[in-house]
N, C-alpha and C positions, 0 to 999 in steps of 0.2 A: 488452477482451480482451487487448490488449497486456500490460498489467500483469499479467493472470492467468497468460498464456503466460511471462512473465519470472519470476513467482512460482514456476510449475512447473519451468522450466528450473534455478532455484536450488535447488529441493528435490532434483531429479535429481542435482545434484553433490554432495549430502551423503553421508556414508558411511552404511552399515547402521544403526549405533547412534544416529547423529544423525537419521536417518529416524524411526526408532522413537521417540526422544525427542520429536520434533516432532510426531508424531502423538498422543502421550499428552497432550502440553501442549495441543494444540488440543482433544483430547477432553475433558480437564478443565474447560477454558475453556467449552466448550459445555454440559457438564453443570453448572457453576456458574451459567450464564445460564439453563439450564432451571429450576433450583431456584428462582432468583430469580424468574422469569417465573411461578411459581405464585401469586404474590401480585399485584404490579403494581396496588395500589389505584388509584392516580392514573390509570393509562391505561384502567382499567375505567370510572372517571368520565367521561373523555373519550368512550368508546364509549357510555355511557349518554346523555351530551349529544347524539351523533349520531344516537342513535334517537328522543330527544325532538324533535330538530329536524326529522327526517323525518316525525314524526307530528304537526308544527305545533304543539308545545308549547313553553313558556317555559323554555328551558335554565338559567335561573338562579333557577328556583322549586323548592321542594321537590315530591316527594321525591327525595333524591339516592342514587345508588348508590355506596357507600363513601366518597365525599367531595364537597364543594360544587366546582361547575365555574366558574373565575374568568377563564378565557380568552377571546378574542375568538371570535365564532362560526364564524371560517374554519376553525380546526382541527377542530371538531365537523363541519363540511361536508365536509373532505377523508376524513374517516374513513368516511362513509356507504357509499362503495363496498364497504368491506371488513367490513360487519357481518355477511355472512353466514358468515364464518370464524369457528371457534372463538376465544373471547376470550384464552385464555392462548397459542394459537398465535401470536395478532397480536401479543402482549407479547413471546414469544420472538424473533419477526421483527424486532421494533422494538429489542430489546436486542442483537441480533447488529449492527444497523445502527449503534446507539449506540457499540458497541465499535470499529466500524471507523471512524466519525467521530473517536473518541477518538484511534485511532492515527494518523489523519491529523493531528489537531492537533499531537500529539507531533512527528511528521514535519516539519510546517512550522515549528514553533518551533525546531527543530534546523537544518534546512537553509536556510530562508529568513531567520528571524529570528536565526539565529547563536546561539542558546541552547544552546551545546555547548562542550566543551573539547578542547584538541590532544590530551591524553591520552585515549586511548580507554577505559584502564581507570578513570581518574577521572570521566570523562564517564559511565561507566555506573553507577558510584557516585552521582554528582550526580543523576541521573535516578531512581534508586532512592529517594533522599531527597525529590525533589519528589513522586513518586508516593505514597510512604508518608505524606507530609503531607496529601494529599487523598483517600487511599483511602476514608476513611469517607463521603465525600461522593460519590465515584464509585460506591460500592456502593449508597447509598441511590438514586442515578437508576437503577440497574438493578432495585432492589427495588421501587421505585414505578412503574418503567416512565415516568420523568420526562422532561421537555424540555431540562435545561440542558445535556446534551452537545451537542446539537444547536444551541443558542443559541452555546455557546464555540465550536463549529466555524464557524458561520455568521459570526461576528464576526472570527475569525482568519482564515478563508478569504477573506472579503470585503475585509479589510485586504491580504492577499497579493495577491488579483486586480487591486485598485486601483493597486498599486504594480508591478503587472505591466504596467500600461496597458489593462486589460481592464475599462472602466468599465461596459459593459453588464452582463455577469453579475454584477458586484460590486453595481451598483446594485439589481439585481433580487434578488439574495440578501438584501441588507440590507433592503430593503423588505418581502419576504416574511416574514423573521424578526421585523422589528418589528410586523407585524400579528399574527402568531402569539403573541409574547409581547413586551411593550413594552420590554425592556431594551436590544435593539440600536439603539433610537432615540437612544441616547447618542452614537453614532457620526456623527449626521448633522450637529451643531455642529462636532464634530472635523473633518469633511470640508471643511465651509465654511471652517473655520480654515485648512486646508491646501490651500485654492484647487481643491478637487475639485468644481467647480460642476457639471460634466456629470454626474458620480455621484450628487450630492444629488438633482438634477432627475430621474434615471432611477428613484432609490430613492423618491423623493415620487410621482411616476406610477404606477410600479409597486405601491407601497403603497396608493394610491387604488383601483387596480383589485381588488387582492386584498381590501381592505376590503369591497367591494360583492359578491364572488363567492357569499356565502351566500343572497343574493336569488334565485338560482337555484332555491333550495329553499323559501325562507321567503315569497317575494312581498315587495313593497316594504311594506305596511303592517304586517305581521307583523315583517320585518326592523328597522324603525324602533323598534317597541316593545321588542325584544330589545336592541338597542344601547342604549336608555335605561336599562334594567336593568344592562347591562354597565358603563356610565359611572358609575352610581350605586355600584358596587360599589368603585370607586377614589376616591370621595370621603372626605375625612377624617372626616366624621361618619357615615359609613355604618355599619350594623350589623356588616358584616365586618370593618371595621377597628378598631371598637370592641372586637370579640371578639378579634382579633389582639393587643390590648393587655392582655387577661386570661390568654390561654391561654399555655401554655410552647411550643407549636409555631414560631410565627413567629420567625425569628431576624434580621430586618432591624433597621435601627436605631430605627425610631420606637417599638416596643414597649419597648425598654431605657429610651428616654428618658422616656417617659409613665410609668414606674414611679417615676421620680424627680421628675417635675414635677406630677403631679396623682393622685388617687384612681382607681385602676384596678379595685379588688377582686381584683387578681391576688396569688398567692402569692409570698410572698418578695419583695415590692416594699417599697420605703422611700420614702414621699411626703415629700421633703425641703423642696419649695418651695410646697406646697398651692396650686396655681394651679388656676383653673377650666379646662374642658377646652378651651375657645376660645382661651384665653391659652396653654396649653401646646402646643396646634396651631401657633401662631404661632412659638414657640420651636423647636419641632422642625423647622418649614419653614426656619427661619433656618440652623438647623445644617446641615439637608439641602443647602440651596443653597451654604453655604460649602464643603462637600465637592466639590460641583460645581465652583465656581469656582477650587478649588484645583488643578485640571487645568491650569491656566495655568501653575503652576509647573513642572509636568512638560513641558509643550509647549517652553519655554524658547527661544522665538522670537517675532518679531513676526507679525501675522497675515499670511497669504498667502505664507509662506515654508515651504520643504520642511524636514522634519527633517534632522538633521545625518548621520545614519548609519542603517542598519538596526536597531542596538542601541538607538539612540535611539527608533526607531518601536516597538521591543519594550517599552523603559521606559514610554513614555506610553501606549501600548495597555494594558499591565499595570495602570496605575492606573484606567483607565477600566472595565476588567473588575472590577478590586478593589471599586470602590465600587458597582457595580451591585446586589450582593445586599444591601447596606446601604441604598441610597437608595430603591429601589422596594419597594411594598407586598407583602404575602402572601408573603416569602420563607422558606423553611425550609432545613434543613441542606443538603439537595442543591444548593441554589443556590450554596453557596459553593466549589464545584468552579471556579467562575469566578476564584477566587484563585489558580489554578494558574500563570499567567503571572508574577504578582507574586512568588510563592514561588520560581518559577524564577529570577527577576532576584536575588534574595537568595542563593540557592544558587550561583549563577554568580559572583557578587562573593566569596563565601565561598572557593570552589575555586579561582578565579584567584589570589586572595590567598595562599592555600597553596601553589600551584604557583611562585608568585614569591617565597615565603619571607617576604612582608610581613604584618604585623599593624597594627592601629590602632583607632581609635574605631569606624570604620564596620565594621571585621570583627567585633569582639566585640559591637556592638549586633545586628548582623544575626544573629550566631549565636545571641544570647539570645532575640531576637523569635522566631525560627524554633523554638527550644525551647520558648517559652512558649506559641506558637500551636500546636504539636504537642500539648502538654499540655492545652490548653483546647479545642481542636477535635477531637482524635483520642482521647486518653486518656479522655476523659469519655463515651465510648460505652459503652453497658450491657454490652458485650462485657468490658470491663475492670472497671467498678465496679457493674455491676448495674443493673436497670431504674430503681429508686426513685431512687439517686443520681444516675443520667443525667437523670431527669426534673427534678431540682432544678437541675442544671447548667443545663439548657433553661430554666428559669424565670429564673435569674441571667444567660442570655444570654453564656455564656462563649464560646461560638462567635464572636458578634458582637465582644466584646472582643478576641479573638485576631485577628480580621481588622482591627479598627481599630489594633491595635498595628503592623501592617505599614506603615501609612501613614507614619509618621516614620522607618520603617527604610528604605523606598523613597526619602524624601526625603533622609535622609544618605548614600545610595547615589548620589546625583545625579552626582557627579563621575566615576563609575565608567562612566557610560552617555552623558553629554552632554560633549564637550571643553570643557576649562577656558577656552580662548581665544575660546569662541563666545559 
């Protein structure tokens, strides 16, 4: 309530023209969300799973409404009390919540993680650049009623809470988010590395509780049967993952690699190495684990030591979020909203170099990577090149390639975020 009163008091201080402009902007934003909410295919899938769960049906077996449900049954369980509401009203409410969470993420990145510039004008332009680079992925989250904004917020907010010595809410938030969708689990080894044992314990304990919440609806026998189906969807030889390797929708790393390593029957694939599926899976797992272990490069300290600064925390968190849509299965365009902090790091380096009048290898490399990433990730939208060409770029995994290019750019930027004498 205090924040609402503060916001209202700030609104009262505006001039008449500014008030009218603010009302028009808010109205246009709500209209945009309302239009986006008219589809919400993935959220409709979540509601369908909630209804199936209530009816004691297997949520991982067809028929499906709009798309296949692949989350833990917790999400479907939590939506059961809202099934009486109209679907598109629920999607609209969810999108408003997503917008507020996104604003909160931007606020935290600027105020706590110091992703900002001293020059107010340049800071505005820097954030315009950051948002433009991820706007396609943000829009897809609204269009499909997806969960990525929530996951981005949970990981950024959780890290902020931890460093504010609020282990209990941080651990509960990370544990809850990790059960909803697995990606936040990547924070647990990081927290162990940073000696946040209490937070890890709380996350594991709360996550264990959330894991079993669906039992209230399903009963024990039905619960374990459903969980077995859910675990199967995550196996490398599952029908779902094999389908991912053929389809143009998934943009995580493994479908890109499989197209070079083995026969997938996918359009526009180039089977260079002609491996069998089992050997190809081993290679994919090795490369995926390499990206995970490369996190140590960004941590830059011995285990159980603190990060050197808040900017160092931003730097290491950015890499972990960046690799999430690459290493986890079933990731589509909207998941690459998680690249925003990493793009922010590159943008911060570029603009701070401009302010200081400095240039160099890191500057020009980061500029080039951001430009190529924008071309591969945003300009390949059907808004710019048409639906057919856009589908071809998704077959070619240009979004994935653009995200991979950010990794060496972040590595080159290390001196900018980690003190040289450390």
